[in-house]
N, C-alpha and C positions, 0 to 999 in steps of 0.2 A: 504494500500500500504506500509506504514512504517513497519507494522508487517511482510509482505512478504519480504521486503528488509533485515530486521533484521534476518529472518530465513536463507536467502541466505548468508548473511555475516557470520552468525554462522557456517553454513555448510562449507563454504569456508575455514574459519579459522580452523575448526576441521579437515578437510581433509588435509590441509597444515601441521598442527601439526602432524597428524598421519603419513604423508609421511616423515616428518623430523625424527620422532621417528624410523620409519622403516629403514631409511638411517643410522641413528646413532646407531642402535641396535648392529651391529657387534663389535663396539668399546667399548661396555659396559662390555664385558667379555674377558678373555684371549683366551678361545677357539674361541669365535666369531671373534676376530680381526685376529687371525692366519688362521682360516678357510676362512675368507674373502680374505686374501692375496693370498692363494692358488687358490681360485676361480678366482681372478683377473688375475693371471699370467698363468692360464690354459686357452688356447684359441684354437678355431677351425681355420683351414686354411682360410686365407683371412680376419680374424678379426684383429682389431688393439687393442692393450692394452689400457685400460682406465687409463692413467698415472695420471689423476686428482684424480680418486678414489684411486689409489695406494698411491699417495702422502698423502692423508687424513689419512692413517693408520700409518704414520711415523712422529716422532718428526722432526721438520725442520732441526735439526742438526744431524740427524741419519747418521750412518756410516755403510758401507757394506764391509765385508772382506771375501775373499775366501782364504783358507789356506790348506796346507798339511805339511808333515814333512820337506819339503825343502824350502818353501817360503810362504809368505802371501802378498796379494794385497788388499789395502783398497781404497774405493772410496766414494764420497759424495752421498747424495740423488739425487741431480740433475744429476750426472754422471750415477747413477744406472738407473734413468728413461730414460735417453738418450739411454742407452744400450737396454732397453726394446722396444724401437722404431725401433730397427734393423729389416730389412726384414726377417732375420732368424726366428724370432718369428711369423711373419705373415704366415709362412708355417704351423703353428700349434705347440703347446707345451702342454704337460700334466705334472703336478706335483701333487702327492697326498701323504697324510700322511700314514705312516705305523704304527707309534707308537709315543707317546708323554709322556714326564715326565715334570711336572710343579712344581717348587718351588716358593712360594710366601710369602712375608713378608712385612707388613707395606707400601704398595704402590709400591713395586718393585717386579719383577718376572723374573725368569730365566726359559726358556723353551728349552729342548732338544727334537727335533722332527726328527725322522728318516723319510726319504721320498723316493719315487720312482719317477723317471722322465723319460720321453720319448719324443724325438723330432720328427719332421716330416719325418726324414730319417730313423726312426726306432731305432736310438741309444738309449739304455736304461742305466740308472745308478741309483744307490742308494747312499744315503749319509745322513749326519746329519746337520740340521739347528740348530743353537744356537741363540735364541732370548733373548734380554734383553728388558724388558718393564718397564714403569712407569705409575702410575695411578694418574692423577690430572685433574682438570676441568671436573669432572664427566665422565671420560672415560680413556681407556688404550691407550698408545702410544708406538709404537716400537721405541726404541732408538738405537738399534744396531742389526745387523744380521750378524752372522759369520757362514760360512758353509764349509764343506769338503765333498769330494766324496770318497766313499768306494773304496778300491783297493783290488787286489788279496791278497796282503800281510797283509792288515789291514782291517778286516771285521767289521761290525757294532756289538758292544757288545750286549749280550743277554738282558741286562737291558734297552737297547734302541730299542728292537724289532728285534735284529739280531738272528742268529741261533747258 
């Protein structure tokens, strides 16, 4: 009986460890953490965003800034997660990567990612996300996300996947 209980305990711990590794896997690489963010914010109609999963991708003091040539607005992680709970997103939202340029050195990284987005009303846009990341505690953390939307007068540069 003790042998049987030992096997059950071993299997339970192994499965638990494997599940945690799979959950943590996206934050082990730059591509993984950014892909996971896009997966989390892309939702089907009626779904709710998993703000706990999204929060796990960001450093607790992360900032979010949307900018163009006329202004910039910055909000906190908590404010960003509140915005993602807006019913607008429950109607469905898609964001996917077009192109990515990664620069990394000594535990810090800068990522320029061009993206395509589409909301439930069919409005489409392209833009660039600029991520700043840091690596510590055996994982990557997004510490800042700055983005801008492409306009007719300012297209996405070729080096970032533009035409």
